N, C-alpha and C positions, 0 to 999 in steps of 0.2 A: 613850301613857301621859300622865296629867295631871301637874301639878306636885307633887301630894302622893303620887305613886307608884302610884295606883290605875289600873287599866285602865278606859278610857272607851270605850264602844261608839261606832263611827263610823256613825251612822244618819242618813239623810236625813229630811226633814220627813214624808214619807208613811210611812216605816217607823216613825218615832217615834209617829205617830198610830195606826197599826195595833197597835203594842206596847201603848200606853196603853189602847186599846179592848179588847184581849184581857185585860189585867189588870182593868179595870173590869167586864167581863162575868163574870169569876170571882166578883166580889163581888155583882153584880146582873145575872143573865142576861137581864133585860128591856131592857137598854141596847142600842140598835141603831146609834147614831151619836154621835160627839163633835162638838158644834157650836162650842164656844169653849173654849179652854184658857188658863189663867193659870198661869205657871210657879211663882209664889210669891205668896201672899196672907196677910194677917194679919187676925184677927177682932177687932173692937172692939164695945163695947156703949155705948149712949148713955143716960146718966142724966138723965131729964127734969127732975127736981127740982133737980139741981145744974147743969144745962146743960153737962154735961161728958162727954167720951169716956173710956173706960177700956179699955186693951188686955187682951185675954184670952189665955190660954195655948193658943191654937189658931193654927197656921200651917202652910202647905204649899201643894201644888198644888190648883187648883180647876178643875173641869170643868163645863160646861153640856152636858147630854146629852139626846138624844131617845130615848124609850122606846117599846116596842110595846104598852104597856098604860098605864092611868091611874096616876099622873099622867103625861102625855105628855112633859113636860119636867121636868128636875130638876137641882139643883146637887149635885155629888159632890165 
C-alpha cells in the first residue's frame, strides 16, 4: 500500500510496459510497440508575437509508439 492508502501494483519494468501496451492497443489497435515512455509531461504553446510560452491544460503520460500502418510512428 502507498502512503495515501491506495493499493499499488508491484510490477517490474517489463510488466509495466506490457500493461501500457495493452491499454494503448485498446485505444488504437494499430500500435505494435512502445518505443519511449515519459511518465509525466506538460503541454506548452509558444506565442511568436510575444516570444512567450504559455502552459496549456494538458498533462499526463506520453508514449512514442510504432504502428503497423501509416503513420508508422506516433505520439500518444
